[in-house]
Residue frames relative to the residue before (quaternion, step in Angstrom):
aa qw qx qy qz dx dy dz
X 1.0000 0.0000 0.0000 0.0000 0.00 0.00 0.00
X 0.2451 -0.7483 0.5974 0.1522 3.57 -0.89 0.92
X 0.1776 -0.8207 0.5394 0.0636 3.58 -0.55 1.18
X 0.0297 -0.8205 0.5697 -0.0377 3.56 -0.11 1.29
X 0.8561 0.2124 -0.1413 0.4496 3.50 -1.41 0.43
X 0.3534 0.7114 -0.5231 0.3089 3.54 1.00 0.79
X 0.5228 -0.6148 0.4827 0.3402 3.51 -1.09 0.73
X 0.2636 -0.8095 0.5103 0.1221 3.59 -0.78 1.01
X 0.3112 -0.7182 0.5907 0.1958 3.47 -1.28 0.60
X 0.6002 -0.5040 0.4216 0.4560 3.64 -1.15 0.15
X 0.6041 -0.5613 0.3916 0.4081 3.60 -1.09 0.49
X 0.2900 -0.7166 0.6057 0.1882 3.53 -1.26 0.55
X 0.2251 -0.7959 0.5544 0.0917 3.55 -1.09 0.74
X 0.2268 -0.7528 0.6102 0.0972 3.53 -1.00 1.02
X 0.0085 0.8132 -0.5788 0.0605 3.55 -0.64 1.15
X 0.2565 0.7338 -0.6034 0.1777 3.49 -1.29 0.57
X 0.6023 -0.5689 0.4043 0.3874 3.59 -1.09 0.53
X 0.6113 -0.5603 0.4093 0.3806 3.54 -1.15 0.61
X 0.8201 0.1851 -0.2169 0.4961 3.53 -1.14 0.92
X 0.4905 0.6469 -0.4422 0.3812 3.55 1.13 0.70
X 0.6394 -0.5472 0.3245 0.4317 3.59 1.26 0.03
X 0.3849 0.7539 -0.4665 0.2568 3.56 1.30 0.18
X 0.6175 0.5348 -0.3709 0.4418 3.65 1.02 -0.59
X 0.6374 0.5198 -0.3190 0.4709 3.56 1.01 -0.80
X 0.6797 0.4818 -0.2991 0.4652 3.58 0.85 -0.95
X 0.6072 0.5572 -0.3487 0.4464 3.58 1.01 -0.80
X 0.6873 0.4748 -0.2844 0.4705 3.63 0.84 -0.91
X 0.6345 0.5446 -0.3229 0.4432 3.55 1.02 -0.87
X 0.7090 0.4392 -0.2588 0.4873 3.56 0.96 -0.84
X 0.6682 0.5080 -0.2980 0.4546 3.56 1.01 -0.81
X 0.5514 0.6001 -0.3975 0.4218 3.60 1.23 -0.33
X 0.5653 0.5655 -0.4044 0.4440 3.63 1.18 -0.35
X 0.4934 -0.7112 0.4142 0.2815 3.61 -0.81 0.96
X 0.6716 0.4765 -0.3138 0.4727 3.63 1.17 -0.21
X 0.6384 0.4928 -0.3190 0.4979 3.59 1.32 0.12
X 0.2099 -0.7869 0.5715 0.1008 3.54 -0.67 1.13
X 0.1072 -0.8117 0.5734 0.0291 3.58 -1.15 0.40
X 0.5054 -0.5828 0.5296 0.3528 3.56 -1.39 0.25
X 0.1916 -0.8361 0.5047 0.0975 3.60 -0.79 0.88
X 0.7355 -0.4409 0.3150 0.4067 3.53 -1.37 0.13
X 0.6256 0.5330 -0.3447 0.4535 3.59 1.09 -0.60
X 0.6421 0.5154 -0.3197 0.4689 3.57 1.04 -0.74
X 0.5798 0.5694 -0.3705 0.4498 3.59 1.15 -0.58
X 0.7265 0.4261 -0.2313 0.4870 3.57 0.98 -0.89
X 0.7911 0.1793 -0.0686 0.5807 3.57 1.12 -0.72
X 0.0503 -0.8782 0.4742 0.0375 3.57 0.69 1.10
X 0.6957 0.4685 -0.2862 0.4632 3.61 1.15 -0.38
X 0.6373 0.4854 -0.3233 0.5037 3.56 1.33 0.00
X 0.2174 -0.8239 0.5116 0.1102 3.59 0.23 1.29
X 0.6026 0.6181 -0.3610 0.3529 3.59 1.01 -0.71
X 0.5387 0.6284 -0.4136 0.3792 3.61 1.20 -0.40
X 0.5420 0.6136 -0.3940 0.4177 3.61 1.25 -0.39
X 0.5449 0.6259 -0.4155 0.3724 3.62 1.08 -0.51
X 0.5501 0.6206 -0.3934 0.3970 3.59 1.18 -0.48
X 0.5637 0.5996 -0.4058 0.3976 3.62 1.09 -0.55
X 0.6166 0.5773 -0.3562 0.3996 3.57 1.05 -0.66
X 0.5796 0.6125 -0.3712 0.3887 3.54 1.17 -0.57
X 0.7396 0.3869 -0.2096 0.5093 3.55 1.19 -0.66
X 0.3623 0.8040 -0.4475 0.1486 3.56 1.24 -0.24
X 0.8041 0.1776 -0.0949 0.5593 3.57 0.94 -0.85
X 0.5721 0.6009 -0.3819 0.4072 3.61 1.23 0.12
X 0.1378 -0.8604 0.4888 0.0413 3.51 0.33 1.30
X 0.6050 0.5418 -0.3602 0.4591 3.59 1.10 -0.60
X 0.6566 0.4981 -0.3180 0.4686 3.59 0.96 -0.74
X 0.6215 0.5221 -0.3395 0.4753 3.57 1.02 -0.78
X 0.6397 0.5419 -0.3278 0.4354 3.56 0.93 -0.88
X 0.7198 0.4483 -0.2531 0.4658 3.55 0.90 -0.95
X 0.7305 0.4547 -0.2423 0.4481 3.56 0.98 -0.87
X 0.7750 0.4024 -0.1933 0.4473 3.58 0.98 -0.73
X 0.8013 0.2633 -0.0971 0.5283 3.59 1.09 -0.66
X 0.4527 -0.6748 0.5016 0.2970 3.54 -1.14 0.55
X 0.7699 -0.3899 0.2483 0.4400 3.57 -1.32 0.07
X 0.7289 0.4191 -0.2200 0.4946 3.57 1.14 -0.63
X 0.6136 -0.5734 0.3465 0.4180 3.57 1.27 0.12
X 0.4928 0.6675 -0.4333 0.3519 3.58 1.23 0.07
X 0.5320 -0.6746 0.4355 0.2687 3.53 -1.24 0.54
X 0.7004 0.4369 -0.2735 0.4937 3.62 1.19 -0.42
X 0.2345 -0.8274 0.5017 0.0935 3.50 -0.44 1.29
X 0.1202 -0.8249 0.5403 0.1149 3.57 1.08 -0.75
X 0.8316 -0.1915 0.1654 0.4943 3.56 -1.04 -0.81
X 0.6030 0.5886 -0.3574 0.4027 3.59 1.20 -0.30
X 0.5188 0.6402 -0.4350 0.3630 3.61 1.17 -0.21
X 0.4291 -0.7110 0.4937 0.2581 3.55 -0.78 1.06
X 0.6793 -0.5538 0.3111 0.3675 3.56 -1.12 0.76
X 0.6720 0.4878 -0.3254 0.4523 3.64 0.76 -0.91
X 0.6244 0.5868 -0.3377 0.3896 3.58 1.04 -0.79
X 0.5973 0.5844 -0.3685 0.4073 3.59 1.11 -0.52
X 0.6732 0.5019 -0.3053 0.4491 3.57 1.17 -0.38
X 0.5676 0.6131 -0.3906 0.3865 3.60 1.21 -0.19
X 0.5364 -0.5931 0.4795 0.3613 3.62 -1.08 0.61
X 0.0276 -0.8128 0.5784 -0.0636 3.55 -0.72 1.11
X 0.5261 -0.6280 0.4535 0.3510 3.67 -0.94 0.77
X 0.0572 0.7789 -0.6211 0.0653 3.57 -0.92 0.98
X 0.6464 -0.5441 0.3857 0.3707 3.54 -1.35 0.36
X 0.1431 -0.8672 0.4697 0.0828 3.59 1.14 -0.66
X 0.0228 0.8368 -0.5444 0.0541 3.56 0.73 1.06
X 0.6071 0.5530 -0.3853 0.4210 3.70 0.95 -0.61
X 0.6145 0.5285 -0.3653 0.4580 3.61 1.07 -0.53
X 0.6444 0.4987 -0.3258 0.4795 3.63 0.99 -0.79
X 0.6055 0.5365 -0.3568 0.4671 3.60 1.07 -0.67
X 0.6474 0.5250 -0.3144 0.4543 3.55 0.97 -0.86
X 0.6510 0.5086 -0.3087 0.4714 3.57 1.11 -0.71
X 0.5550 -0.6332 0.3744 0.3885 3.56 1.24 -0.42
X 0.4940 0.6448 -0.4213 0.4035 3.56 1.30 0.37
X 0.3117 -0.7443 0.5488 0.2183 3.67 -0.60 1.00
X 0.5313 -0.6330 0.4555 0.3310 3.58 -1.09 0.69
X 0.7508 0.3049 -0.1844 0.5562 3.61 0.88 -0.89
X 0.0761 -0.8539 0.5149 -0.0014 3.56 0.30 1.33
X 0.3781 -0.6840 0.5649 0.2648 3.61 -0.84 0.88
X 0.6188 -0.5937 0.3611 0.3662 3.56 -1.07 0.65
X 0.7423 0.3813 -0.2151 0.5072 3.56 1.13 -0.58
X 0.3903 0.7449 -0.4724 0.2639 3.62 1.22 0.32
X 0.0677 -0.7739 0.6296 0.0026 3.54 -0.96 1.00
X 0.4082 -0.7167 0.4963 0.2711 3.61 -0.71 0.98
X 0.4970 -0.6445 0.4876 0.3161 3.57 -1.04 0.71
X 0.6554 -0.4946 0.3720 0.4329 3.54 -1.27 0.28
X 0.6157 0.5433 -0.3444 0.4551 3.61 1.06 -0.68
X 0.6515 0.5091 -0.3094 0.4698 3.59 0.96 -0.90
X 0.6484 0.5289 -0.3066 0.4537 3.58 0.93 -0.92
X 0.6598 0.5148 -0.2940 0.4617 3.55 0.95 -0.95
X 0.6581 0.5044 -0.2999 0.4717 3.57 0.96 -0.94
X 0.6551 0.5189 -0.3131 0.4512 3.59 0.90 -0.89
X 0.6487 0.5129 -0.3158 0.4653 3.58 0.93 -0.89
X 0.6629 0.5126 -0.3089 0.4498 3.55 0.90 -0.88
X 0.7138 0.4604 -0.2660 0.4558 3.56 0.83 -1.05
X 0.6513 0.4916 -0.3299 0.4747 3.62 0.91 -0.75
X 0.6478 0.5168 -0.3307 0.4515 3.55 1.00 -0.75
X 0.6460 0.5058 -0.3302 0.4667 3.58 0.99 -0.74
X 0.6508 0.5117 -0.3283 0.4548 3.60 0.91 -0.81
X 0.6281 0.5063 -0.3535 0.4735 3.60 0.99 -0.70
X 0.6614 0.5098 -0.3213 0.4467 3.61 0.88 -0.85
X 0.6634 0.4943 -0.3046 0.4720 3.60 1.00 -0.76
X 0.5749 0.5548 -0.3635 0.4792 3.57 1.22 -0.50
X 0.2950 -0.7642 0.5097 0.2632 3.55 1.10 -0.81
X 0.5791 0.5756 -0.3592 0.4520 3.56 1.21 0.52
X 0.5332 -0.6361 0.4423 0.3399 3.60 -1.16 0.44
X 0.7790 0.2474 -0.1465 0.5572 3.57 1.26 -0.28
X 0.1832 -0.7400 0.6367 0.1161 3.55 -1.13 0.73
X 0.0810 -0.7854 0.6124 0.0379 3.61 -0.77 0.99
X 0.0573 -0.7933 0.6061 0.0082 3.54 -1.03 0.91
X 0.1048 -0.7659 0.6321 0.0528 3.49 -1.04 0.94
X 0.1721 0.7675 -0.5963 0.1604 3.57 -0.77 1.07
X 0.4689 -0.7075 0.4511 0.2757 3.58 -0.67 1.11
X 0.6334 0.5469 -0.3311 0.4361 3.56 1.04 -0.80
X 0.5641 0.6067 -0.3843 0.4075 3.59 1.20 -0.44
X 0.4648 0.6519 -0.4574 0.3869 3.61 1.20 -0.20
X 0.7463 0.3582 -0.1980 0.5249 3.58 1.10 -0.68
X 0.6585 0.5090 -0.3108 0.4590 3.60 1.21 -0.12
X 0.3425 0.7902 -0.4770 0.1754 3.61 1.17 -0.05
X 0.6662 0.4733 -0.3335 0.4701 3.68 0.79 -0.79
X 0.6608 0.5128 -0.3042 0.4560 3.55 0.97 -0.85
X 0.6485 0.5003 -0.3109 0.4822 3.61 1.03 -0.79
X 0.6621 0.5021 -0.3094 0.4623 3.56 0.99 -0.82
X 0.6226 0.5237 -0.3442 0.4687 3.60 1.10 -0.65
X 0.6901 0.4807 -0.2660 0.4711 3.53 1.04 -0.82
X 0.7865 0.1457 -0.0269 0.5996 3.56 0.98 -0.93
X 0.1457 -0.8604 0.4768 0.1057 3.67 0.42 1.11
X 0.7248 0.4229 -0.2424 0.4869 3.57 1.14 -0.58
X 0.4215 0.7230 -0.4653 0.2882 3.62 1.24 0.08
X 0.3226 -0.7319 0.5704 0.1866 3.47 -1.27 0.56
X 0.2555 -0.7699 0.5759 0.1014 3.53 -1.12 0.76
X 0.1755 -0.7403 0.6433 0.0854 3.52 -1.01 1.00
X 0.1070 -0.8191 0.5635 0.0016 3.58 -0.64 1.15
X 0.0950 -0.7988 0.5938 0.0160 3.53 -0.72 1.15
X 0.1026 -0.7903 0.6033 0.0314 3.56 -0.83 1.05
X 0.0549 -0.7528 0.6546 0.0411 3.51 -1.28 0.61
X 0.6496 -0.5146 0.3863 0.4048 3.55 -1.16 0.58
X 0.4577 -0.7294 0.4403 0.2542 3.58 -0.60 1.11
X 0.6129 0.5420 -0.3608 0.4477 3.57 1.09 -0.51
X 0.6394 0.4972 -0.3165 0.4936 3.58 1.03 -0.75
X 0.6356 0.5244 -0.3325 0.4588 3.59 1.04 -0.73
X 0.6358 0.5329 -0.3263 0.4531 3.55 0.96 -0.81
X 0.6596 0.4920 -0.3030 0.4806 3.56 0.93 -0.92
X 0.6513 0.5131 -0.3222 0.4568 3.63 0.94 -0.81
X 0.6427 0.5472 -0.3333 0.4201 3.59 0.92 -0.83
X 0.7115 0.4617 -0.2838 0.4473 3.56 0.81 -0.91
X 0.6641 0.5031 -0.3122 0.4566 3.58 1.26 -0.20
X 0.6377 0.5434 -0.3548 0.4149 3.62 1.11 -0.42
X 0.6047 -0.6399 0.3466 0.3237 3.56 -1.04 0.88
X 0.7035 0.4974 -0.2749 0.4267 3.60 1.08 -0.68
X 0.5057 0.7089 -0.4181 0.2585 3.61 1.16 -0.42
X 0.6459 0.5592 -0.3453 0.3884 3.63 0.84 -0.89
X 0.7911 0.2910 -0.1548 0.5153 3.56 1.00 -0.74
X 0.4166 0.6875 -0.4713 0.3628 3.56 1.24 0.48
X 0.3845 -0.7222 0.5219 0.2414 3.60 -0.75 1.05
X 0.3336 -0.7338 0.5618 0.1861 3.57 -0.78 1.07
X 0.3899 -0.7620 0.4582 0.2398 3.59 -0.40 1.16
X 0.6912 0.4772 -0.2798 0.4650 3.57 1.13 -0.57
X 0.7379 0.3401 -0.2180 0.5407 3.61 1.30 0.03
X 0.3903 -0.7378 0.4714 0.2847 3.56 1.04 -0.72
X 0.6936 0.3861 -0.2525 0.5532 3.59 1.30 -0.13
X 0.5172 -0.6349 0.4839 0.3086 3.52 -1.35 0.23
X 0.6246 -0.5179 0.3986 0.4275 3.64 -1.15 0.34
X 0.6057 0.5548 -0.3718 0.4326 3.58 1.01 -0.68
X 0.6620 0.5014 -0.3091 0.4636 3.61 0.92 -0.86
X 0.7043 0.4750 -0.2735 0.4512 3.56 0.90 -0.97
X 0.5991 0.5320 -0.3675 0.4723 3.63 1.07 -0.64
X 0.6353 0.5283 -0.3382 0.4505 3.61 0.95 -0.80
X 0.6996 0.4439 -0.2568 0.4975 3.59 1.19 -0.52
X 0.7026 -0.5038 0.2470 0.4376 3.54 1.31 0.27
X 0.5006 0.6507 -0.4378 0.3665 3.61 1.26 -0.02
X 0.4145 -0.6813 0.5408 0.2674 3.56 -1.28 0.41
X 0.5300 -0.6737 0.4165 0.3030 3.63 -0.81 1.02
X 0.6642 0.5020 -0.3095 0.4594 3.56 0.98 -0.88
X 0.6263 0.5369 -0.3309 0.4582 3.57 1.00 -0.81
X 0.6455 0.5216 -0.3160 0.4598 3.59 0.97 -0.83
X 0.6543 0.5080 -0.3098 0.4667 3.55 0.97 -0.88
X 0.6340 0.5201 -0.3289 0.4683 3.60 1.02 -0.78
X 0.6533 0.5129 -0.3059 0.4654 3.56 0.99 -0.85
X 0.6375 0.5536 -0.3355 0.4177 3.55 0.93 -0.88
X 0.6472 0.4997 -0.3184 0.4796 3.59 0.95 -0.87
X 0.6594 0.5154 -0.3206 0.4435 3.58 0.88 -0.90
X 0.6449 0.5104 -0.3244 0.4673 3.61 0.97 -0.84
X 0.6808 0.5146 -0.2989 0.4270 3.55 0.82 -0.99
X 0.7039 0.4546 -0.2789 0.4691 3.55 0.85 -0.95
X 0.6157 0.5290 -0.3601 0.4598 3.63 1.00 -0.66
X 0.6833 0.4831 -0.2947 0.4615 3.59 0.86 -0.98
X 0.6384 0.5345 -0.3133 0.4567 3.51 0.99 -0.84
X 0.6750 0.4929 -0.2852 0.4691 3.58 0.93 -0.98
X 0.6299 0.5178 -0.3439 0.4657 3.61 0.98 -0.73
X 0.6719 0.4920 -0.3068 0.4609 3.59 0.94 -0.75
X 0.6788 0.4944 -0.2959 0.4552 3.56 0.99 -0.81
X 0.5196 0.6428 -0.4171 0.3780 3.60 1.20 -0.27
X 0.6923 0.4755 -0.2843 0.4623 3.57 1.17 -0.46
X 0.5955 0.5727 -0.3380 0.4507 3.56 1.34 -0.07
X 0.5050 -0.6379 0.4743 0.3362 3.63 -0.87 0.81
X 0.5737 -0.6339 0.3905 0.3415 3.59 -0.86 0.89
X 0.6312 0.5564 -0.3328 0.4257 3.58 1.08 -0.64
X 0.6929 0.4547 -0.2657 0.4925 3.58 1.24 -0.29
X 0.6906 0.4207 -0.2775 0.5186 3.62 1.21 0.24
X 0.0304 -0.7650 0.6424 0.0336 3.53 -1.06 0.78
X 0.2145 -0.7858 0.5738 0.0850 3.57 -0.98 0.91
X 0.1066 0.7635 -0.6367 0.0171 3.55 -1.18 0.58
X 0.4049 -0.7080 0.5395 0.2093 3.49 -1.32 0.42
X 0.6070 -0.5860 0.4046 0.3528 3.53 -1.09 0.76
X 0.6730 0.4914 -0.3091 0.4583 3.59 0.88 -0.90
X 0.6448 0.4963 -0.3352 0.4750 3.65 1.02 -0.71
X 0.6121 0.5566 -0.3560 0.4346 3.63 1.00 -0.76
X 0.7328 0.4225 -0.2393 0.4767 3.59 0.90 -0.90
X 0.6237 0.5355 -0.3497 0.4493 3.57 1.15 -0.53
X 0.8042 0.0312 0.0088 0.5935 3.60 0.94 -0.86
X 0.0965 -0.8550 0.5066 0.0557 3.60 0.54 1.14
X 0.6402 0.5419 -0.3413 0.4243 3.58 0.89 -0.80
X 0.6940 0.4718 -0.2796 0.4665 3.58 0.83 -0.99
X 0.6841 0.4854 -0.2981 0.4556 3.59 0.90 -0.89
X 0.6557 0.4990 -0.3246 0.4644 3.61 0.93 -0.76
X 0.6233 0.5342 -0.3237 0.4706 3.54 1.04 -0.84
X 0.6551 0.5268 -0.3018 0.4497 3.57 0.98 -0.85
X 0.6712 0.4803 -0.2856 0.4871 3.57 0.98 -0.89
X 0.6769 0.4951 -0.3192 0.4413 3.60 0.78 -0.92
X 0.6247 0.5140 -0.3401 0.4795 3.60 1.02 -0.75
X 0.6327 0.5356 -0.3219 0.4575 3.59 0.95 -0.84
X 0.7025 0.4590 -0.2542 0.4808 3.58 1.00 -0.82
X 0.5393 -0.6508 0.3974 0.3573 3.59 1.22 -0.03
X 0.5311 0.6145 -0.3956 0.4288 3.55 1.31 0.36
X 0.4379 -0.6877 0.5095 0.2752 3.59 -0.94 0.88
X 0.3852 -0.7601 0.4720 0.2261 3.61 -0.41 1.16
X 0.7502 0.4115 -0.1976 0.4784 3.54 1.10 -0.76
X 0.2569 0.8053 -0.4955 0.2000 3.57 1.23 0.40
X 0.8111 0.0395 0.0180 0.5833 3.55 1.00 -0.87
X 0.4162 -0.7161 0.5067 0.2390 3.58 -0.66 1.09
X 0.5922 0.6002 -0.3620 0.3975 3.57 1.11 -0.68
X 0.5804 0.5768 -0.3768 0.4341 3.60 1.14 -0.57
X 0.7066 0.4512 -0.2773 0.4692 3.59 0.82 -0.93
X 0.5900 0.5503 -0.3669 0.4631 3.59 1.16 -0.49
X 0.6213 0.5218 -0.3247 0.4861 3.58 1.13 -0.71
X 0.6608 0.5069 -0.3216 0.4505 3.59 0.84 -0.88
X 0.6407 0.5376 -0.3233 0.4428 3.57 1.03 -0.80
X 0.6518 0.5287 -0.3350 0.4283 3.62 1.02 -0.71
X 0.6023 0.5865 -0.3676 0.3976 3.61 1.15 -0.42
X 0.2240 -0.8148 0.5106 0.1587 3.60 1.19 -0.43
X 0.1471 0.8221 -0.5337 0.1331 3.55 0.98 0.92
X 0.1628 0.7690 -0.6078 0.1131 3.54 -0.99 0.84
X 0.4529 -0.6860 0.5097 0.2540 3.50 -1.13 0.66
X 0.1261 -0.8272 0.5471 0.0230 3.55 -0.70 1.13
X 0.6241 -0.5475 0.3305 0.4490 3.52 1.26 0.37
X 0.4629 -0.6413 0.5310 0.3041 3.52 -1.32 0.14
X 0.2875 -0.8144 0.4933 0.1034 3.52 -0.98 0.88
X 0.3663 0.7427 -0.4914 0.2698 3.58 1.09 0.58
X 0.6020 0.6433 -0.3511 0.3170 3.58 1.00 -0.83
X 0.7384 0.3982 -0.2810 0.4662 3.67 0.71 -0.87
X 0.6211 0.5646 -0.3463 0.4190 3.59 1.21 -0.23
X 0.7285 0.4575 -0.2351 0.4525 3.58 1.13 -0.60
X 0.4276 -0.6362 0.5644 0.3063 3.51 -1.27 0.45
X 0.6579 -0.4907 0.3598 0.4437 3.60 -1.15 0.26
X 0.6443 0.5354 -0.3198 0.4428 3.56 1.07 -0.77
X 0.6336 0.5185 -0.3297 0.4701 3.59 1.03 -0.74
X 0.6606 0.5154 -0.3079 0.4508 3.53 0.92 -0.91
X 0.6537 0.5156 -0.3203 0.4520 3.54 0.94 -0.82
X 0.6429 0.5284 -0.3217 0.4516 3.58 1.01 -0.80
X 0.6664 0.4943 -0.3012 0.4700 3.57 0.92 -0.97
X 0.7093 0.4583 -0.2888 0.4511 3.59 0.75 -0.94
X 0.5556 0.5774 -0.3996 0.4453 3.62 1.14 -0.39
X 0.6816 0.4746 -0.2665 0.4891 3.56 1.08 -0.79
X 0.8160 0.3472 -0.1272 0.4444 3.56 0.87 -0.98
X 0.4267 0.7623 -0.4484 0.1893 3.62 1.13 -0.41
X 0.6950 0.4720 -0.3088 0.4459 3.63 0.75 -0.90
X 0.6613 0.4771 -0.3189 0.4831 3.59 1.03 -0.72
X 0.6088 0.5430 -0.3612 0.4517 3.62 0.96 -0.77
X 0.6509 0.5015 -0.3196 0.4719 3.59 0.97 -0.82
X 0.6790 0.5260 -0.3018 0.4138 3.57 0.87 -0.95
X 0.7691 0.3390 -0.1928 0.5064 3.60 1.03 -0.73
X 0.6845 -0.5771 0.2513 0.3678 3.55 1.21 0.55
X 0.5952 0.5829 -0.3773 0.4045 3.62 1.15 0.36
X 0.3260 0.7648 -0.4961 0.2503 3.60 1.28 0.24
X 0.6417 0.5597 -0.3228 0.4133 3.58 0.97 -0.82
X 0.6549 0.4998 -0.3146 0.4716 3.56 1.27 -0.35
X 0.5063 0.6218 -0.4369 0.4076 3.58 1.25 0.08
X 0.2015 0.7878 -0.5483 0.1950 3.57 0.23 1.25
């Protein structure tokens, strides 16, 4: 269904530390036909807004979304397992080049405020992308937005924020296992883990610090947002009761959860379930102590203190 002339809301933003499940949640929400998104084509061609029209091709095709966006186990990262035709389907992406076009720097200083010109450009471009999606809501997930929250709020004062948290110890373990981590520039240091390890740092310690920096910066930014415009959820809760959590978030975003039964049929095929975190058997007591020394206050703040056993 092509949904024209719908009243539009300000964009909504999904934030959370890297490896916290934000990509999965982004795809789960974007699978709803009333939720628009930035896609992989806009990442490659950020000045060609019309590539967003491809999103409409999948709007009601839940089987295609299932095959193109999720792996056999319902995960969001397809890697080499993604079938060849699936690579051509519009897929939700972070689309940093689009933010650059709007005038938002990736490495945002803590005191950065967008100019009136930047705010106007961003409102115009985000509005156009929402219209091309043909949806009443545009949702964007971008890890760098963890540091842009005040700037986004200044630009879109009525926007809503979806915040996803995951146990920082599990995030640290996940980071050291992904292929891109060693050469990922740490925004809070300016160097990569590979460079710092060569200078004597420990990779797991760096991953623990990265989560703590991201969550602290995100929390500081969210402090300026009215509570009615922010919703929080945890990764373990999302996987334990995906239906209830997705319904809660969609309702918060002003989207009718029951608009299309096909959406919930898609969610059911993913067989999402929480299988626990697997960092504990991998770490020595000394490693755990080091990580928790870095993260304890943040773990407590986001509800994981009870797991410090």
